[in-house]
N, C-alpha and C positions, 0 to 999 in steps of 0.2 A: 639478501646479499648486498653489501655496500659497494658502490662503484669506486674504483680506484681514483684517488684524488678528491673524493667528495667528503664533506664534513661528517664527523662521527657523533657529535653531540645530539641528544634528543631535542627535536625542534617541534614546537607547538605554534599554532597561529590563532589569532583572534580578530574577529570583525566587530568593531565597536559601533553600536547603534545609539548608545547613550552613556555619558553625555558627549555630544558632538555639537559643533557650531552650525548654524544656518548662515545664509549669505549676509545677514545683518549683524552677525556676531553673537546672536542669542544662543544659549545652551538649549538643545532640543533632544528629542528621541526620534530617530528615523524608523521607518518600517522596513521589514524584510523585503528583499528583492529576489524573486525566484531564480534569476540568472546568477546572482551572487552566490546563492546557496549551492547550486549545481556546479557552476564553473570553478569556484574556489575549492570546493570539496574535491573535484577531479584533479585540480592542480596539486592540492595538498597530498592526495593519495599518490600521485605520480612521483612526487619528491619525498615520499616516505615520512610525511609529517605525522606525528603521533596522534594529534587531535586538532580539530578545527572548531573553535568556540565561537558561537554566535552570541554576542553580548547584548542582550535586550531585556529590560526589566518588565516589559508588558506581557502579562500572562496570555493575552490573546495571541500575541506574536509567537510565544513559546509553544502554544497549542498548535498553531499553524505549522510550525516547523516539525512538531511531533507527528502531525498527520501526514506530512510529506515524507518524513523518514519511515513511518509505518507503511505507507504505500510502497515505497521502493524496496522495503524489506519483506513485503508480502510475497506469497507464492506467485501471484500474477506479475507484480512489479519486477521481481527477481528474474522471472522467466523472460519477460519482455526485454529487460536490459540489466543483465547481471553485473556489468561493470559499474553501472550507476548505483546499484545497491552497495557494492564494495566501496565506492567513494563516500556514500552517505554513512557508512559505518564509522567514519572518523568524526562526524558532525555531532555537536552537542550544544544545546541551548543553556545559557547561564544568565543570571540576572545582572551581574556586575563583573568588572575586571577582577575585583578581589576574589570573587567566587571561582573564576578560572585559575587564578594564582593558587588558591587553596587546594583546588582539585589536583593541580600538577604537583604541589608539595605532598599531598596525600599519596599519590601514585609513585612518585619518584624519590620521595623522602628528602627532597632538596627544593629550596625556593628557586623558581626560575629567574633568570636574568631577563629583564624586559627590554625590548628594542621597538621603538616607535618608527613608523613610516610617515612621511609628509611630503606634499608637493611644494612646500615652502622652504626657503633657504633660512638656515639658522647658523650661528657662528660656531656651534659646538657639535657639528655633525661628524659622523664616522663614515668613511667610504665603504662601499660594498666589498672592496678588496680587503680592507682592514678587518671588517666584521667577519668575512668568510674565513680569514686566517685564524681569528679568535675562536670561532666555533669549531674550527678544525682541531684545535688544540685543547679545547675545554672538555670537561667531564660532565658538568651539571647541565640541567635543561635550560632552554631558551624559549621565550614566548615573544613572537613577532606580532605586533598589533597594527591593524589598518583601521582607518576611520572612514565613516560614511559621511553624508552631508557635505559640509564645507571643512571637515577635518577634525582631528582630535583636539580636545581642550588643552589649554596651557597647563592645567593641573595634572592631566594625564601625562603630558610630555615631560613635565618636571619630575614625575614619579618614575620615569624610565631610566634605565642604566645607560642606554644608547639611543641616539637619535640618528637614523640612517639618512644619508644624503638623498636629495630628491632625484627621481629618475629624469634623465635629460636625453632628448632625442637629438636629431641633427639640426632642428630649427628651434624657434622660441616658443612653440606651442607646448603647453604643459597641462593638459586636462584629460589624462587617461581615466577610464573607469576603474573602480577599485579592483574589479576582477582581473583586468588587464595588468594593473600595477602589481597585484599579488603574483601573477604568473611570471612577470619579468623579474621581480625581486627574488622569488624563490629560485628561479633559474640561475641568477647571478650568485646566489649564496650556496646552493645545494647541488648544482649540476656537476656531472663529471667534467674534469678539466679537458675539454675538447680542444683547447688552443695549444696544448703541449704536444 
């Protein structure tokens, strides 16, 4: 059941581990973080995200995610924490952003519109209010992508249809973990309109 006032479009999320920047500006591949898998999957499930893609080309990392998913889907894991199993149901490992796009196109028969998140300021960003209104009126799927390390590469940002404005708090500190940023952004875009 969709909450009154919440966006209706199918929304997918992706956590990009490669290519991303390190602090020196080199393109790298980062490793999985247990808390990012668990917490972002739980946030995604809470906000009715169709699928949470973990984008990492390393087979060792994909196998690790597979083992974790298998554990939480097992009889013991499901009995120990059934809500964790439910959150992990939306989790999927893919090797590239293009693989995630292709998977969405195969399941929804439409190419997703891509929205990138960043902690940096750019001149062509879209506000959360504008993007929320857009996905409230749209029919096709959306893929919201988050970067690890020191952020998404310029190439990925340029391939996106939308670049969301950075999250801003009350002060000038701007260093949220990606799992915290994912929670805040999904709430701004997909939550019930509690302010009305």
